[in-house]
TIRO-2110 file (N, C-alpha, C; in Angstrom, 1 decimal):
// TIRO-2110
1.0, -16.2, 7.2, N, 1, A
0.7, -16.5, 5.8, CA, 1, A
0.7, -18.0, 5.6, C, 1, A
-0.2, -18.5, 4.9, N, 2, A
-0.3, -19.9, 4.6, CA, 2, A
0.2, -20.1, 3.2, C, 2, A
0.6, -21.4, 2.9, N, 3, A
1.1, -21.7, 1.6, CA, 3, A
0.0, -22.1, 0.7, C, 3, A
0.1, -21.7, -0.5, N, 4, A
-1.0, -22.1, -1.5, CA, 4, A
-0.9, -23.6, -1.8, C, 4, A
-1.9, -24.1, -2.4, N, 5, A
-1.9, -25.5, -2.7, CA, 5, A
-1.0, -25.7, -4.0, C, 5, A
-0.7, -24.7, -4.7, N, 6, A
0.2, -24.8, -5.8, CA, 6, A
1.1, -23.6, -5.8, C, 6, A
2.3, -23.6, -6.4, N, 7, A
3.2, -22.5, -6.4, CA, 7, A
2.9, -21.4, -7.3, C, 7, A
1.6, -21.3, -7.7, N, 8, A
1.2, -20.3, -8.7, CA, 8, A
0.9, -18.9, -8.2, C, 8, A
1.1, -18.7, -6.9, N, 9, A
1.0, -17.4, -6.3, CA, 9, A
1.6, -17.5, -4.9, C, 9, A
1.8, -16.3, -4.2, N, 10, A
2.6, -16.3, -3.0, CA, 10, A
1.9, -16.9, -1.8, C, 10, A
0.5, -17.0, -1.9, N, 11, A
-0.2, -17.7, -0.8, CA, 11, A
-1.4, -16.8, -0.3, C, 11, A
-2.1, -17.3, 0.7, N, 12, A
-3.2, -16.6, 1.3, CA, 12, A
-2.7, -15.9, 2.5, C, 12, A
-3.3, -14.8, 2.8, N, 13, A
-2.9, -13.9, 3.9, CA, 13, A
-4.2, -13.5, 4.6, C, 13, A
-4.3, -13.5, 5.9, N, 14, A
-5.4, -13.1, 6.7, CA, 14, A
-5.6, -11.6, 6.5, C, 14, A
-6.8, -11.0, 6.6, N, 15, A
-7.0, -9.6, 6.5, CA, 15, A
-6.1, -8.7, 7.5, C, 15, A
-6.1, -9.1, 8.7, N, 16, A
-5.3, -8.4, 9.7, CA, 16, A
-3.8, -8.4, 9.4, C, 16, A
-3.4, -9.6, 8.9, N, 17, A
-2.0, -9.7, 8.5, CA, 17, A
-1.7, -8.8, 7.3, C, 17, A
-2.7, -8.8, 6.4, N, 18, A
-2.5, -7.9, 5.2, CA, 18, A
-2.4, -6.4, 5.6, C, 18, A
-3.2, -6.0, 6.6, N, 19, A
-3.2, -4.6, 7.1, CA, 19, A
-1.8, -4.4, 7.7, C, 19, A
-1.3, -5.3, 8.5, N, 20, A
0.0, -5.1, 9.1, CA, 20, A
1.1, -5.0, 8.1, C, 20, A
1.0, -5.8, 7.0, N, 21, A
2.0, -5.8, 6.0, CA, 21, A
2.0, -4.4, 5.2, C, 21, A
0.8, -4.0, 5.0, N, 22, A
0.6, -2.7, 4.3, CA, 22, A
1.2, -1.5, 5.2, C, 22, A
0.9, -1.6, 6.5, N, 23, A
1.4, -0.6, 7.4, CA, 23, A
2.9, -0.6, 7.5, C, 23, A
3.5, -1.8, 7.5, N, 24, A
5.0, -1.9, 7.7, CA, 24, A
5.8, -1.7, 6.4, C, 24, A
5.1, -1.8, 5.3, N, 25, A
5.9, -1.7, 4.0, CA, 25, A
5.2, -0.6, 3.1, C, 25, A
5.6, 0.6, 3.1, N, 26, A
5.0, 1.6, 2.3, CA, 26, A
4.8, 1.3, 0.8, C, 26, A
5.7, 0.5, 0.3, N, 27, A
5.6, 0.2, -1.1, CA, 27, A
4.5, -0.9, -1.4, C, 27, A
4.1, -1.7, -0.4, N, 28, A
3.1, -2.7, -0.6, CA, 28, A
1.8, -2.1, -1.1, C, 28, A
1.1, -2.9, -1.9, N, 29, A
-0.1, -2.3, -2.6, CA, 29, A
-1.3, -3.3, -2.4, C, 29, A
-2.5, -2.7, -2.4, N, 30, A
-3.7, -3.5, -2.3, CA, 30, A
-4.5, -3.3, -3.6, C, 30, A
-4.8, -4.4, -4.2, N, 31, A
-5.6, -4.3, -5.4, CA, 31, A
-7.0, -5.0, -5.1, C, 31, A
-8.0, -4.2, -5.2, N, 32, A
-9.4, -4.6, -5.0, CA, 32, A
-9.9, -5.1, -6.4, C, 32, A
-10.2, -6.4, -6.5, N, 33, A
-10.6, -6.9, -7.9, CA, 33, A
-12.1, -7.1, -8.0, C, 33, A
-12.9, -6.5, -7.1, N, 34, A
-14.3, -6.7, -7.2, CA, 34, A
-14.8, -5.8, -8.4, C, 34, A
-16.1, -5.7, -8.5, N, 35, A
-16.8, -5.0, -9.6, CA, 35, A
-17.1, -3.5, -9.2, C, 35, A
-17.3, -2.7, -10.1, N, 36, A
-17.7, -1.3, -9.9, CA, 36, A
-18.9, -1.3, -9.0, C, 36, A
-19.9, -2.2, -9.2, N, 37, A
-21.1, -2.2, -8.4, CA, 37, A
-20.7, -2.5, -6.9, C, 37, A
-19.8, -3.4, -6.7, N, 38, A
-19.4, -3.8, -5.3, CA, 38, A
-18.7, -2.6, -4.6, C, 38, A
-17.8, -2.0, -5.4, N, 39, A
-17.1, -0.8, -4.8, CA, 39, A
-18.1, 0.3, -4.4, C, 39, A
-19.1, 0.5, -5.3, N, 40, A
-20.0, 1.6, -5.1, CA, 40, A
-21.0, 1.3, -4.0, C, 40, A
-21.5, 0.1, -3.9, N, 41, A
-22.6, -0.2, -3.0, CA, 41, A
-22.2, -1.0, -1.7, C, 41, A
-21.1, -1.7, -1.8, N, 42, A
-20.7, -2.5, -0.6, CA, 42, A
-19.6, -1.7, 0.2, C, 42, A
-18.8, -1.0, -0.5, N, 43, A
-17.7, -0.3, 0.2, CA, 43, A
-16.3, -0.7, -0.3, C, 43, A
-15.4, 0.1, 0.2, N, 44, A
-13.9, -0.1, -0.1, CA, 44, A
-13.1, -0.1, 1.1, C, 44, A
-12.0, -0.9, 1.1, N, 45, A
-11.0, -0.7, 2.2, CA, 45, A
-10.5, 0.8, 2.2, C, 45, A
-10.4, 1.3, 3.4, N, 46, A
-9.9, 2.7, 3.6, CA, 46, A
-8.5, 2.7, 4.1, C, 46, A
-7.6, 3.0, 3.2, N, 47, A
-6.1, 3.0, 3.5, CA, 47, A
-5.6, 4.4, 3.8, C, 47, A
-6.5, 5.3, 4.1, N, 48, A
-6.2, 6.7, 4.3, CA, 48, A
-5.1, 6.9, 5.4, C, 48, A
-5.2, 6.2, 6.5, N, 49, A
-4.2, 6.3, 7.5, CA, 49, A
-2.8, 5.8, 7.1, C, 49, A
-2.8, 5.0, 6.1, N, 50, A
-1.5, 4.5, 5.5, CA, 50, A
-1.0, 5.3, 4.4, C, 50, A
-1.8, 6.4, 4.1, N, 51, A
-1.5, 7.4, 3.0, CA, 51, A
-1.4, 6.7, 1.7, C, 51, A
-2.4, 5.8, 1.4, N, 52, A
-2.5, 5.1, 0.2, CA, 52, A
-4.0, 4.9, -0.2, C, 52, A
-4.3, 4.5, -1.4, N, 53, A
-5.6, 4.1, -1.8, CA, 53, A
-5.5, 2.7, -2.4, C, 53, A
-6.6, 2.0, -2.3, N, 54, A
-6.6, 0.7, -3.0, CA, 54, A
-6.7, 0.9, -4.5, C, 54, A
-6.1, 0.0, -5.3, N, 55, A
-6.2, 0.1, -6.7, CA, 55, A
-7.5, -0.7, -7.1, C, 55, A
-8.4, -0.1, -7.7, N, 56, A
-9.7, -0.8, -8.1, CA, 56, A
-9.6, -1.2, -9.5, C, 56, A
-9.4, -2.5, -9.7, N, 57, A
-9.3, -3.1, -11.1, CA, 57, A
-10.2, -4.3, -11.1, C, 57, A
-11.2, -4.3, -11.9, N, 58, A
-12.1, -5.5, -12.0, CA, 58, A
-11.4, -6.7, -12.6, C, 58, A
-11.6, -7.8, -11.8, N, 59, A
-11.1, -9.1, -12.4, CA, 59, A
-12.2, -9.6, -13.4, C, 59, A
-13.4, -9.4, -13.1, N, 60, A
-14.6, -9.8, -13.9, CA, 60, A
-15.5, -8.6, -14.0, C, 60, A
-16.1, -8.3, -15.2, N, 61, A
-17.0, -7.2, -15.3, CA, 61, A
-18.4, -7.6, -15.1, C, 61, A
-19.2, -6.8, -14.3, N, 62, A
-20.6, -7.0, -14.0, CA, 62, A
-21.4, -6.4, -15.2, C, 62, A
-22.5, -7.0, -15.7, N, 63, A
-23.2, -8.2, -15.1, CA, 63, A
-22.8, -9.5, -15.8, C, 63, A
-22.0, -9.5, -16.9, N, 64, A
-21.7, -10.7, -17.6, CA, 64, A
-20.7, -11.6, -16.8, C, 64, A
-19.9, -10.9, -16.0, N, 65, A
-18.8, -11.6, -15.2, CA, 65, A
-17.8, -12.3, -16.0, C, 65, A
-17.6, -11.7, -17.2, N, 66, A
-16.5, -12.2, -18.1, CA, 66, A
-15.2, -11.7, -17.5, C, 66, A
-14.1, -12.6, -17.5, N, 67, A
-12.8, -12.2, -17.0, CA, 67, A
-12.3, -11.0, -17.8, C, 67, A
-11.7, -10.0, -17.2, N, 68, A
-11.1, -8.9, -17.8, CA, 68, A
-9.8, -9.3, -18.4, C, 68, A
-9.7, -9.4, -19.7, N, 69, A
-8.4, -9.9, -20.3, CA, 69, A
-7.2, -9.0, -20.1, C, 69, A
-7.5, -7.7, -19.7, N, 70, A
-6.4, -6.8, -19.5, CA, 70, A
-6.0, -6.6, -18.0, C, 70, A
-6.7, -7.5, -17.1, N, 71, A
-6.5, -7.3, -15.7, CA, 71, A
-5.0, -7.3, -15.3, C, 71, A
-4.2, -8.3, -15.6, N, 72, A
-2.9, -8.4, -15.2, CA, 72, A
-2.0, -7.2, -15.6, C, 72, A
-2.2, -6.8, -16.8, N, 73, A
-1.4, -5.6, -17.3, CA, 73, A
-1.8, -4.4, -16.6, C, 73, A
-3.1, -4.2, -16.4, N, 74, A
-3.6, -3.0, -15.7, CA, 74, A
-3.1, -3.0, -14.3, C, 74, A
-3.2, -4.1, -13.6, N, 75, A
-2.8, -4.2, -12.2, CA, 75, A
-1.3, -3.9, -12.1, C, 75, A
-0.5, -4.5, -13.0, N, 76, A
0.9, -4.4, -13.0, CA, 76, A
1.3, -2.9, -13.2, C, 76, A
0.6, -2.2, -14.1, N, 77, A
0.9, -0.8, -14.4, CA, 77, A
0.5, 0.0, -13.2, C, 77, A
-0.6, -0.2, -12.5, N, 78, A
-1.1, 0.6, -11.4, CA, 78, A
-0.1, 0.4, -10.2, C, 78, A
0.2, -0.8, -9.8, N, 79, A
1.1, -1.0, -8.7, CA, 79, A
2.5, -0.5, -8.9, C, 79, A
3.0, -0.6, -10.1, N, 80, A
4.3, -0.2, -10.5, CA, 80, A
4.4, 1.4, -10.4, C, 80, A
3.3, 2.0, -10.9, N, 81, A
3.2, 3.5, -10.9, CA, 81, A
3.2, 4.0, -9.5, C, 81, A
2.7, 3.2, -8.5, N, 82, A
2.6, 3.5, -7.1, CA, 82, A
3.8, 3.2, -6.3, C, 82, A
4.9, 2.7, -7.0, N, 83, A
6.1, 2.4, -6.3, CA, 83, A
6.5, 1.0, -6.1, C, 83, A
5.6, 0.0, -6.4, N, 84, A
5.9, -1.4, -6.2, CA, 84, A
6.9, -1.9, -7.3, C, 84, A
7.6, -2.9, -6.9, N, 85, A
8.5, -3.6, -7.9, CA, 85, A
7.9, -5.0, -8.0, C, 85, A
8.5, -5.8, -8.8, N, 86, A
8.0, -7.2, -8.9, CA, 86, A
8.3, -8.1, -7.7, C, 86, A
9.1, -7.5, -6.7, N, 87, A
9.3, -8.2, -5.4, CA, 87, A
8.6, -7.6, -4.3, C, 87, A
7.8, -6.6, -4.5, N, 88, A
7.0, -5.9, -3.5, CA, 88, A
5.7, -6.7, -3.2, C, 88, A
5.2, -6.8, -2.0, N, 89, A
4.0, -7.5, -1.7, CA, 89, A
2.8, -6.7, -2.4, C, 89, A
2.0, -7.5, -3.1, N, 90, A
0.8, -7.0, -3.8, CA, 90, A
-0.3, -7.9, -3.3, C, 90, A
-1.3, -7.3, -2.6, N, 91, A
-2.4, -8.0, -1.9, CA, 91, A
-3.6, -7.9, -2.7, C, 91, A
-4.2, -9.0, -3.1, N, 92, A
-5.5, -9.0, -3.9, CA, 92, A
-6.7, -9.2, -3.0, C, 92, A
-7.7, -8.5, -3.2, N, 93, A
-8.9, -8.6, -2.4, CA, 93, A
-10.2, -8.6, -3.3, C, 93, A
-11.1, -9.6, -3.0, N, 94, A
-12.4, -9.6, -3.6, CA, 94, A
-13.4, -9.8, -2.5, C, 94, A
-14.6, -10.3, -2.8, N, 95, A
-15.7, -10.4, -1.8, CA, 95, A
-15.3, -11.5, -0.8, C, 95, A
-14.9, -12.6, -1.3, N, 96, A
-14.7, -13.8, -0.4, CA, 96, A
-13.4, -14.5, -0.5, C, 96, A
-12.6, -14.1, -1.5, N, 97, A
-11.2, -14.7, -1.6, CA, 97, A
-11.1, -15.6, -2.8, C, 97, A
-12.1, -15.7, -3.7, N, 98, A
-12.0, -16.6, -4.8, CA, 98, A
-11.4, -15.9, -6.0, C, 98, A
-12.1, -14.8, -6.4, N, 99, A
-11.6, -14.0, -7.6, CA, 99, A
-10.2, -13.5, -7.3, C, 99, A
-9.9, -13.0, -6.1, N, 100, A
-8.6, -12.5, -5.7, CA, 100, A
-7.5, -13.5, -5.8, C, 100, A
-7.8, -14.8, -5.6, N, 101, A
-6.9, -15.9, -5.7, CA, 101, A
-6.5, -16.0, -7.2, C, 101, A
-7.4, -16.0, -8.1, N, 102, A
-7.2, -16.0, -9.5, CA, 102, A
-6.4, -14.8, -10.0, C, 102, A
-6.7, -13.7, -9.4, N, 103, A
-6.0, -12.4, -9.7, CA, 103, A
-4.5, -12.5, -9.3, C, 103, A
-4.3, -13.1, -8.1, N, 104, A
-2.9, -13.2, -7.6, CA, 104, A
-2.1, -14.1, -8.5, C, 104, A
-2.8, -15.2, -9.0, N, 105, A
-2.1, -16.1, -10.0, CA, 105, A
-1.8, -15.4, -11.2, C, 105, A
-2.7, -14.5, -11.7, N, 106, A
-2.4, -13.8, -13.0, CA, 106, A
-1.2, -12.8, -12.8, C, 106, A
-1.2, -12.1, -11.7, N, 107, A
-0.1, -11.2, -11.4, CA, 107, A
1.3, -12.0, -11.2, C, 107, A
1.2, -13.1, -10.6, N, 108, A
2.4, -13.9, -10.4, CA, 108, A
2.9, -14.4, -11.8, C, 108, A
2.0, -14.7, -12.7, N, 109, A
2.4, -15.1, -14.1, CA, 109, A
3.2, -14.0, -14.8, C, 109, A
3.0, -12.7, -14.4, N, 110, A
3.7, -11.6, -15.0, CA, 110, A
5.0, -11.4, -14.3, C, 110, A
5.3, -12.2, -13.3, N, 111, A
6.6, -12.0, -12.6, CA, 111, A
6.6, -11.4, -11.3, C, 111, A
5.4, -11.1, -10.7, N, 112, A
5.3, -10.5, -9.3, CA, 112, A
5.4, -11.7, -8.4, C, 112, A
6.5, -11.8, -7.6, N, 113, A
6.8, -12.9, -6.8, CA, 113, A
6.1, -12.9, -5.5, C, 113, A
5.5, -11.8, -5.1, N, 114, A
4.8, -11.7, -3.8, CA, 114, A
3.3, -11.2, -4.0, C, 114, A
2.6, -11.8, -4.9, N, 115, A
1.2, -11.6, -5.1, CA, 115, A
0.4, -12.5, -4.2, C, 115, A
-0.3, -11.9, -3.2, N, 116, A
-1.1, -12.6, -2.2, CA, 116, A
-2.6, -12.5, -2.4, C, 116, A
-3.3, -13.5, -2.0, N, 117, A
-4.7, -13.5, -1.9, CA, 117, A
-5.1, -13.2, -0.4, C, 117, A
-6.0, -12.2, -0.2, N, 118, A
-6.5, -11.9, 1.1, CA, 118, A
-7.6, -12.9, 1.4, C, 118, A
-7.4, -13.9, 2.3, N, 119, A
-8.4, -14.9, 2.6, CA, 119, A
-9.6, -14.3, 3.2, C, 119, A
-10.7, -14.8, 2.8, N, 120, A
-12.0, -14.2, 3.4, CA, 120, A
-12.5, -13.0, 2.7, C, 120, A
-11.6, -12.3, 1.9, N, 121, A
-12.0, -11.2, 1.1, CA, 121, A
-12.5, -10.0, 2.0, C, 121, A
-13.3, -9.2, 1.3, N, 122, A
-13.8, -8.0, 2.0, CA, 122, A
-15.0, -8.3, 2.9, C, 122, A
-15.9, -9.2, 2.4, N, 123, A
-17.1, -9.5, 3.1, CA, 123, A
-17.1, -10.8, 3.8, C, 123, A
-16.2, -11.8, 3.4, N, 124, A
-16.2, -13.1, 4.0, CA, 124, A
-17.3, -14.0, 3.7, C, 124, A
-17.3, -15.1, 4.4, N, 125, A
-18.4, -16.1, 4.2, CA, 125, A
-19.7, -15.7, 4.7, C, 125, A
-20.8, -16.2, 4.2, N, 126, A
-22.1, -15.9, 4.7, CA, 126, A
-22.3, -16.6, 6.1, C, 126, A
-23.1, -15.9, 6.9, N, 127, A
-23.4, -16.5, 8.3, CA, 127, A
-24.6, -17.4, 8.1, C, 127, A
-25.2, -17.8, 9.2, N, 128, A
-26.3, -18.7, 9.2, CA, 128, A
-27.6, -18.1, 8.6, C, 128, A
-27.6, -16.7, 8.5, N, 129, A
-28.7, -16.0, 7.9, CA, 129, A
-28.5, -15.7, 6.4, C, 129, A
-27.3, -16.1, 5.9, N, 130, A
-26.9, -15.8, 4.6, CA, 130, A
-26.3, -14.4, 4.4, C, 130, A
-26.0, -13.7, 5.5, N, 131, A
-25.4, -12.4, 5.4, CA, 131, A
-23.9, -12.5, 5.5, C, 131, A
-23.2, -11.6, 4.7, N, 132, A
-21.8, -11.5, 4.7, CA, 132, A
-21.4, -10.4, 5.6, C, 132, A
-20.1, -10.4, 6.0, N, 133, A
-19.5, -9.2, 6.7, CA, 133, A
-19.5, -9.5, 8.2, C, 133, A
-19.8, -10.7, 8.7, N, 134, A
-19.9, -10.9, 10.1, CA, 134, A
-19.0, -12.0, 10.6, C, 134, A
-18.7, -13.0, 9.7, N, 135, A
-17.9, -14.2, 10.1, CA, 135, A
-16.4, -14.0, 10.0, C, 135, A
-16.0, -13.6, 8.8, N, 136, A
-14.6, -13.4, 8.5, CA, 136, A
-14.4, -12.3, 7.4, C, 136, A
-13.2, -12.0, 7.1, N, 137, A
-13.0, -11.0, 6.0, CA, 137, A
-12.6, -9.7, 6.6, C, 137, A
-12.3, -8.7, 5.7, N, 138, A
-11.9, -7.4, 6.1, CA, 138, A
-12.8, -6.7, 7.0, C, 138, A
-14.1, -6.7, 6.6, N, 139, A
-15.1, -5.9, 7.5, CA, 139, A
-15.3, -6.6, 8.8, C, 139, A
-15.4, -7.9, 8.9, N, 140, A
-15.6, -8.6, 10.1, CA, 140, A
-14.4, -8.5, 11.1, C, 140, A
-13.2, -8.3, 10.5, N, 141, A
-12.0, -8.1, 11.3, CA, 141, A
-11.9, -6.7, 11.8, C, 141, A
-12.8, -5.8, 11.5, N, 142, A
-12.8, -4.5, 12.0, CA, 142, A
-11.8, -3.6, 11.4, C, 142, A
-11.3, -3.9, 10.2, N, 143, A
-10.4, -3.1, 9.5, CA, 143, A
-11.1, -1.9, 8.8, C, 143, A
-10.4, -0.8, 8.6, N, 144, A
-11.0, 0.4, 8.1, CA, 144, A
-11.6, 0.2, 6.7, C, 144, A
-12.8, 0.7, 6.5, N, 145, A
-13.5, 0.7, 5.2, CA, 145, A
-14.5, 1.9, 5.2, C, 145, A
-14.9, 2.1, 4.0, N, 146, A
-15.9, 3.2, 3.8, CA, 146, A
-16.8, 2.9, 2.6, C, 146, A
-18.0, 3.6, 2.7, N, 147, A
-18.9, 3.5, 1.6, CA, 147, A
-19.1, 4.8, 1.0, C, 147, A
-19.4, 4.8, -0.3, N, 148, A
-19.6, 6.1, -1.0, CA, 148, A
-21.0, 6.6, -0.9, C, 148, A
END
């Protein structure tokens, strides 16, 4: 885990490290902060073998991309209902790691001391052809995922 540039969230974590943490700690939770369109058309992390599901809570709503004012409260309620406490690791995931960083900061502001950003996100940075999913991120690291 790397340290953030400010103490406003627990830090960045690599996708494989996030998977290992989820596997080792049954109470740890994954919050996918992308949009409904991304979940539907790009895919979702598959946590079936860990006997969990990601919490899908939009940080920004498509198409306007306005920040969801209820995000932090919704995320806190969802992870708490799933067994997390304010000291349990909560891992935030978006497409590339930008929205999820902001989401980790929002959850930290509510008192969650271990809100992490998954660096590289679900799809990672674009490659030389402008395509995502090959250089870094959840998919490029070969972690389980599915499309509907």
